[in-house]
MMTF fields as JSON, N, C-alpha, C and O atoms, coordinates in Angstrom:
{
  "mmtfVersion": "1.0.0",
  "mmtfProducer": "UNKNOWN",
  "numBonds": 303,
  "numAtoms": 304,
  "numGroups": 76,
  "numChains": 1,
  "numModels": 1,
  "chainsPerModel": [1],
  "groupsPerChain": [76],
  "chainIdList": ["A"],
  "bondAtomList": [4, 2, 8, 6, 12, 10, 16, 14, 20, 18, 24, 22, 28, 26, 32, 30, 36, 34, 40, 38, 44, 42, 48, 46, 52, 50, 56, 54, 60, 58, 64, 62, 68, 66, 72, 70, 76, 74, 80, 78, 84, 82, 88, 86, 92, 90, 96, 94, 100, 98, 104, 102, 108, 106, 112, 110, 116, 114, 120, 118, 124, 122, 128, 126, 132, 130, 136, 134, 140, 138, 144, 142, 148, 146, 152, 150, 156, 154, 160, 158, 164, 162, 168, 166, 172, 170, 176, 174, 180, 178, 184, 182, 188, 186, 192, 190, 196, 194, 200, 198, 204, 202, 208, 206, 212, 210, 216, 214, 220, 218, 224, 222, 228, 226, 232, 230, 236, 234, 240, 238, 244, 242, 248, 246, 252, 250, 256, 254, 260, 258, 264, 262, 268, 266, 272, 270, 276, 274, 280, 278, 284, 282, 288, 286, 292, 290, 296, 294, 300, 298],
  "bondOrderList": [1, 1, 1, 1, 1, 1, 1, 1, 1, 1, 1, 1, 1, 1, 1, 1, 1, 1, 1, 1, 1, 1, 1, 1, 1, 1, 1, 1, 1, 1, 1, 1, 1, 1, 1, 1, 1, 1, 1, 1, 1, 1, 1, 1, 1, 1, 1, 1, 1, 1, 1, 1, 1, 1, 1, 1, 1, 1, 1, 1, 1, 1, 1, 1, 1, 1, 1, 1, 1, 1, 1, 1, 1, 1, 1],
  "groupList": [{"groupName": "UNK", "atomNameList": ["N", "CA", "C", "O"], "elementList": ["N", "C", "C", "O"], "formalChargeList": [0, 0, 0, 0], "bondAtomList": [1, 0, 2, 1, 3, 2], "bondOrderList": [1, 1, 2], "singleLetterCode": "X", "chemCompType": "L-PEPTIDE LINKING"}],
  "groupTypeList": [0, 0, 0, 0, 0, 0, 0, 0, 0, 0, 0, 0, 0, 0, 0, 0, 0, 0, 0, 0, 0, 0, 0, 0, 0, 0, 0, 0, 0, 0, 0, 0, 0, 0, 0, 0, 0, 0, 0, 0, 0, 0, 0, 0, 0, 0, 0, 0, 0, 0, 0, 0, 0, 0, 0, 0, 0, 0, 0, 0, 0, 0, 0, 0, 0, 0, 0, 0, 0, 0, 0, 0, 0, 0, 0, 0],
  "groupIdList": [1, 2, 3, 4, 5, 6, 7, 8, 9, 10, 11, 12, 13, 14, 15, 16, 17, 18, 19, 20, 21, 22, 23, 24, 25, 26, 27, 28, 29, 30, 31, 32, 33, 34, 35, 36, 37, 38, 39, 40, 41, 42, 43, 44, 45, 46, 47, 48, 49, 50, 51, 52, 53, 54, 55, 56, 57, 58, 59, 60, 61, 62, 63, 64, 65, 66, 67, 68, 69, 70, 71, 72, 73, 74, 75, 76],
  "secStructList": [7, 7, 2, 2, 2, 2, 2, 2, 6, 7, 3, 3, 3, 3, 7, 6, 6, 1, 7, 3, 3, 3, 3, 3, 7, 7, 2, 2, 2, 2, 2, 2, 2, 2, 2, 2, 2, 2, 2, 2, 2, 2, 2, 2, 2, 2, 2, 2, 2, 2, 2, 2, 2, 2, 2, 1, 1, 7, 7, 7, 2, 2, 2, 2, 2, 2, 2, 2, 2, 2, 2, 2, 2, 2, 2, 7],
  "xCoordList": [-11.079, -11.907, -11.938, -10.898, -13.109, -13.27, -12.916, -12.916, -12.618, -12.25, -13.344, -13.047, -14.585, -15.685, -15.726, -16.051, -15.394, -15.35, -14.25, -14.435, -13.098, -11.992, -12.419, -12.198, -13.027, -13.434, -14.495, -14.517, -15.361, -16.423, -15.895, -16.566, -14.695, -14.14, -13.362, -12.952, -13.162, -12.368, -13.026, -14.239, -12.198, -12.636, -11.786, -10.588, -12.397, -11.693, -11.283, -12.025, -10.097, -9.615, -9.905, -9.602, -10.489, -10.823, -10.109, -9.806, -9.85, -9.23, -10.318, -11.496, -9.915, -10.884, -11.948, -12.976, -11.718, -12.733, -13.629, -14.548, -13.35, -14.156, -13.671, -14.348, -12.515, -11.949, -11.244, -10.489, -11.492, -10.829, -9.336, -8.936, -8.523, -7.072, -6.347, -5.189, -6.999, -6.366, -7.442, -8.613, -7.004, -7.909, -7.311, -6.113, -8.141, -7.734, -8.402, -9.579, -7.627, -8.174, -7.876, -6.819, -8.82, -8.507, -7.472, -7.278, -6.818, -5.728, -6.152, -5.415, -7.293, -7.684, -7.864, -7.481, -8.441, -8.617, -7.267, -7.037, -6.372, -5.033, -4.284, -3.66, -4.344, -3.649, -4.258, -3.534, -5.563, -6.216, -5.789, -5.561, -5.684, -5.243, -3.796, -3.463, -2.941, -1.549, -1.488, -0.746, -2.266, -2.265, -2.761, -2.21, -3.79, -4.326, -3.272, -3.113, -2.552, -1.505, -0.348, 0.208, 0.017, 1.072, 0.647, 1.45, -0.605, -1.111, -1.091, -0.73, -1.477, -1.451, -0.029, 0.197, 0.931, 2.323, 2.828, 3.511, 2.487, 2.904, 2.308, 2.99, 1.04, 0.401, 1.113, 1.276, 1.539, 2.248, 3.579, 3.927, 4.323, 5.612, 5.425, 6.2, 4.397, 4.135, 3.786, 4.21, 3.014, 2.683, 3.928, 4.045, 4.853, 6.102, 6.92, 7.512, 6.954, 7.68, 7.045, 7.748, 5.722, 5.039, 5.315, 5.478, 5.371, 5.72, 7.127, 7.382, 8.037, 9.423, 9.49, 10.24, 8.716, 8.709, 8.076, 8.524, 7.054, 6.393, 7.346, 7.21, 8.315, 9.247, 10.151, 10.621, 10.39, 11.194, 10.248, 9.225, 10.608, 9.79, 9.813, 8.798, 11.002, 11.154, 12.353, 13.422, 12.174, 13.296, 13.764, 12.982, 15.039, 15.595, 16.882, 17.504, 17.263, 18.558, 18.831, 18.01, 19.994, 20.453, 19.549, 19.323, 19.032, 18.14, 16.864, 16.399, 16.302, 15.09, 15.382, 14.585, 16.514, 16.887, 17.074, 16.643, 17.705, 17.917, 16.585, 16.39, 15.68, 14.364, 13.613, 12.988, 13.675, 12.98, 13.615, 12.9, 14.925, 15.616, 15.304, 15.159, 15.201, 14.835, 13.457, 13.227, 12.541, 11.186, 11.197, 10.549, 11.941, 12.005, 12.622, 12.158, 13.661, 14.324, 13.414, 13.524, 12.527, 11.573, 10.513, 9.988, 10.201, 9.16, 9.568, 8.705, 10.848, 11.348, 11.702, 12.142],
  "yCoordList": [21.317, 20.616, 19.134, 18.543, 18.555, 17.144, 16.28, 16.747, 15.015, 14.088, 14.026, 14.036, 13.963, 13.884, 15.132, 15.053, 16.291, 17.535, 17.477, 17.913, 16.931, 16.782, 15.885, 16.215, 14.756, 13.807, 14.396, 14.105, 15.215, 15.807, 16.853, 17.167, 17.399, 18.386, 17.737, 18.421, 16.433, 15.745, 15.853, 15.699, 16.12, 16.129, 15.092, 14.973, 14.353, 13.276, 13.672, 14.337, 13.253, 13.404, 12.076, 11.011, 12.147, 10.921, 10.898, 11.939, 9.69, 9.554, 9.566, 9.761, 9.357, 9.455, 8.361, 8.478, 7.307, 6.25, 6.495, 5.723, 7.584, 7.904, 7.235, 7.291, 6.608, 5.949, 6.978, 7.814, 6.916, 7.839, 7.521, 6.368, 8.566, 8.37, 9.171, 8.883, 10.165, 10.989, 11.716, 11.748, 12.297, 13.064, 14.447, 14.584, 15.455, 16.84, 17.292, 17.019, 17.989, 18.611, 20.102, 20.511, 20.918, 22.339, 22.545, 21.67, 23.699, 23.94, 23.861, 23.283, 24.408, 24.261, 22.789, 22.397, 21.986, 20.559, 19.865, 19.033, 20.202, 19.6, 19.936, 19.063, 21.195, 21.605, 20.915, 20.539, 20.747, 20.038, 18.573, 18.006, 17.971, 16.579, 16.446, 15.505, 17.379, 17.366, 17.461, 16.716, 18.375, 18.55, 17.294, 16.886, 16.689, 15.453, 14.356, 13.653, 14.205, 13.184, 13.488, 12.574, 14.754, 15.132, 14.831, 14.35, 15.111, 14.822, 13.318, 12.888, 12.528, 11.075, 10.568, 9.691, 11.122, 10.725, 11.086, 10.293, 12.287, 12.721, 11.817, 11.461, 11.442, 10.533, 9.185, 8.585, 8.709, 7.431, 7.521, 6.619, 8.611, 8.789, 8.899, 8.336, 9.625, 9.771, 8.411, 8.096, 7.616, 6.272, 5.413, 4.666, 5.515, 4.764, 5.217, 4.394, 6.517, 7.041, 6.532, 6.14, 6.537, 6.051, 4.573, 4.154, 3.78, 2.364, 2.199, 1.34, 3.018, 2.951, 3.297, 2.675, 4.278, 4.688, 3.602, 3.38, 2.932, 1.882, 0.75, 0.121, 0.486, -0.612, -0.349, -1.284, 0.91, 1.298, 1.802, 2.424, 1.523, 2.068, 3.588, 4.256, 4.109, 5.552, 5.94, 5.341, 6.922, 7.447, 8.718, 9.632, 8.751, 9.925, 10.331, 9.552, 11.559, 12.042, 11.859, 12.214, 11.302, 11.153, 10.229, 10.481, 9.167, 8.243, 8.95, 8.766, 9.759, 10.507, 11.508, 11.666, 12.182, 13.167, 12.508, 13.062, 11.34, 10.632, 10.196, 10.313, 9.7, 9.281, 10.476, 10.378, 11.588, 12.787, 13.325, 13.72, 13.349, 13.819, 12.913, 13.392, 11.632, 10.696, 11.009, 10.99, 11.299, 11.671, 12.954, 13.031, 13.951, 15.227, 15.081, 15.708, 14.264, 14.107, 13.434, 13.706, 12.571, 11.929, 12.911, 12.793, 13.873, 14.841, 15.742, 16.233, 15.966, 16.851, 16.08, 16.648],
  "zCoordList": [2.277, 1.309, 1.705, 1.996, 1.712, 2.047, 0.837, -0.302, 1.112, 0.036, -1.019, -2.214, -0.606, -1.581, -2.452, -3.637, -1.868, -2.65, -3.7, -4.837, -3.303, -4.248, -5.406, -6.571, -5.077, -6.12, -7.05, -8.245, -6.493, -7.322, -8.301, -9.284, -8.045, -8.967, -10.113, -11.05, -10.041, -11.06, -12.429, -12.575, -13.416, -14.814, -15.544, -15.286, -16.44, -17.126, -18.529, -19.252, -18.894, -20.262, -20.947, -20.41, -22.131, -22.854, -24.199, -24.782, -24.673, -25.989, -27.064, -26.764, -28.309, -29.409, -29.366, -30.032, -28.597, -28.435, -27.226, -26.955, -26.502, -25.331, -24.055, -23.029, -24.111, -22.929, -22.052, -22.55, -20.757, -19.838, -19.792, -19.629, -19.939, -19.948, -18.88, -18.577, -18.305, -17.29, -16.492, -16.868, -15.382, -14.531, -14.317, -14.07, -14.414, -14.14, -12.853, -12.614, -12.028, -10.827, -10.893, -11.373, -10.405, -10.341, -9.226, -8.381, -9.233, -8.28, -6.817, -6.019, -6.427, -5.02, -4.617, -3.515, -5.499, -5.199, -5.134, -4.256, -6.058, -6.066, -4.78, -4.176, -4.362, -3.129, -1.909, -0.988, -1.895, -0.791, -0.764, 0.304, -1.934, -2.013, -1.54, -0.82, -1.94, -1.476, 0.042, 0.682, 0.623, 2.075, 2.774, 3.796, 2.227, 2.795, 2.802, 3.8, 1.697, 1.613, 2.561, 3.169, 2.692, 3.635, 5.066, 5.866, 5.388, 6.735, 7.013, 8.109, 6.023, 6.189, 6.41, 7.243, 5.664, 5.822, 7.21, 7.858, 7.66, 8.991, 10.059, 11.021, 9.9, 10.851, 10.879, 11.941, 9.699, 9.618, 10.364, 11.126, 10.146, 10.828, 12.336, 13.109, 12.748, 14.166, 14.78, 15.892, 14.047, 14.512, 14.677, 15.648, 13.738, 13.834, 15.033, 15.731, 15.272, 16.43, 17.716, 18.647, 17.768, 18.963, 19.201, 20.347, 18.14, 18.29, 18.826, 19.67, 18.336, 18.818, 20.297, 21.05, 20.711, 22.11, 22.985, 24.11, 22.486, 23.256, 23.603, 24.652, 22.724, 22.956, 24.155, 24.804, 24.442, 25.597, 26.676, 26.388, 27.918, 28.989, 28.947, 29.144, 28.685, 28.716, 27.86, 27.968, 27.029, 26.267, 26.958, 27.218, 27.242, 27.9, 27.222, 26.499, 27.472, 27.04, 25.564, 24.718, 25.263, 23.886, 23.069, 21.886, 23.681, 22.975, 22.536, 21.411, 23.428, 23.087, 21.984, 21.06, 22.073, 21.058, 19.697, 18.685, 19.65, 18.385, 17.768, 16.558, 18.594, 18.086, 17.518, 16.462, 18.208, 17.742, 16.468, 15.548, 16.395, 15.19, 13.999, 12.874, 14.24, 13.172, 12.633, 11.424, 13.546, 13.159, 12.318, 11.274, 12.792, 12.069, 10.692, 9.74, 10.568, 9.269, 8.26, 7.065, 8.7, 7.791, 7.332, 6.226, 8.175, 7.87, 6.714, 5.986, 6.533, 5.474, 4.293, 3.294]
}
């Protein structure tokens, strides 16, 4: 589901004065939004890992393993 599709499914909860107070999403839209946010977070972590690797000419052995484990631990 595209972002625009998610936004188009939004339903608003209004108070007695007609002021919007909350947003409702159907479950498929909510799950798509969750996946989108998880993908963005993963991209951010991957970007940070790539920056860390750029600082070193080459990561090998234990240093490479530690960098990768750090990346994996953030993912969970």
